[in-house]
C-alpha positions in Angstrom: 90.1 6.7 -6.6 87.9 6.0 -9.2 90.4 6.2 -12.2 92.9 3.5 -10.8 90.0 1.1 -10.0 88.9 1.8 -13.8 92.1 1.2 -15.0 92.6 -2.2 -13.1 89.2 -3.2 -14.3 89.7 -2.3 -18.2 93.4 -4.3 -17.9 91.6 -7.2 -16.1 89.6 -7.7 -19.0 86.4 -6.8 -17.6 84.5 -4.9 -20.3 81.3 -4.0 -22.1 79.7 -6.0 -24.9 81.0 -5.3 -28.4 84.6 -5.2 -30.1 85.1 -1.7 -29.5 85.4 -2.1 -25.8 87.7 -5.1 -25.4 91.1 -3.1 -25.9 92.9 -3.4 -22.7 95.6 -0.8 -23.6 94.9 2.2 -21.4 95.7 4.8 -24.1 94.4 2.5 -27.2 91.3 2.2 -25.9 90.4 5.9 -26.1 90.5 5.7 -29.7 88.9 2.2 -30.3 85.6 3.3 -29.0 85.1 6.1 -31.1 83.9 10.0 -30.3 80.4 9.6 -29.1 81.5 7.4 -26.1 84.5 9.9 -25.5 81.9 12.8 -25.6 79.3 11.0 -23.1 82.0 10.7 -20.6 83.2 14.5 -21.0 79.9 15.6 -20.9 79.0 13.6 -17.8 82.2 14.9 -15.8 81.2 18.6 -17.1 78.0 18.2 -15.6 79.3 16.9 -12.2 81.9 19.8 -12.3 79.7 22.5 -13.4 76.9 21.7 -10.3 79.7 22.6 -8.1 81.3 25.5 -10.0 79.4 28.2 -7.9 79.6 26.6 -4.8 80.9 29.1 -2.1 82.5 27.7 0.9 81.9 29.8 4.3 82.7 28.8 7.9 80.2 25.9 8.0 81.0 24.1 4.7 84.1 21.9 3.7 86.1 22.2 0.5 85.8 19.3 -1.7 82.4 18.0 -0.5 80.1 17.8 -3.0 77.5 16.2 -0.6 77.2 12.7 -1.8 77.4 10.5 0.9 77.5 13.0 3.5 74.6 11.6 5.5 76.7 9.0 6.8 79.2 11.4 8.4 76.4 13.2 10.2 75.9 10.0 12.3 79.1 9.9 13.6 81.0 12.2 16.4 82.7 15.0 15.2 85.8 13.2 16.3 85.2 10.2 13.6 84.0 12.9 11.1 87.2 14.5 11.4 89.4 11.2 11.1 87.3 10.0 8.2 87.9 13.1 6.1 91.3 13.1 6.9 91.3 9.4 5.5 89.3 10.4 2.1 92.4 13.2 1.8 95.2 10.3 2.6 93.5 7.9 0.1 92.9 10.2 -2.6 96.5 11.1 -2.6 97.5 7.6 -2.6 95.2 6.9 -5.5 96.6 9.7 -7.4 100.1 8.3 -7.0 99.2 4.9 -8.1 97.3 6.1 -11.1 100.4 8.2 -12.2 102.6 5.3 -11.4 100.4 2.7 -13.4 100.5 5.4 -16.5 104.3 5.6 -16.1 104.6 2.0 -16.1 102.5 1.5 -19.1 104.4 4.4 -21.2 108.0 3.2 -20.3 107.6 -0.6 -20.4 104.7 -0.7 -22.5 103.0 -3.2 -20.6 99.6 -3.2 -18.6 99.7 -3.2 -14.7 98.1 -6.7 -14.4 100.8 -8.2 -16.8 103.6 -8.4 -14.2 
């Protein structure tokens, strides 16, 4: 979900200050920012993933739950919790389809998502 939002924000022209960050092409932007920025992104993703790497699931834990914002769900009834968890899966899958569709559109038509 964050990937498609990031793609839309980048292609709309919202960016950090500096010439390196003005590229709205989703494939060209990776090369225009330099290796340092890409390394920071890779390390951040690696830290998040490695913090959950050895998490083992038993009968009481939920697969995929990294416990960010979980305290909001504890205030809901069990039925509402299950409904919210199902909505997270549905919206996550929809966002994956949207992201792949945006990538394919950019590759085939060489146009960003927001240029239509």
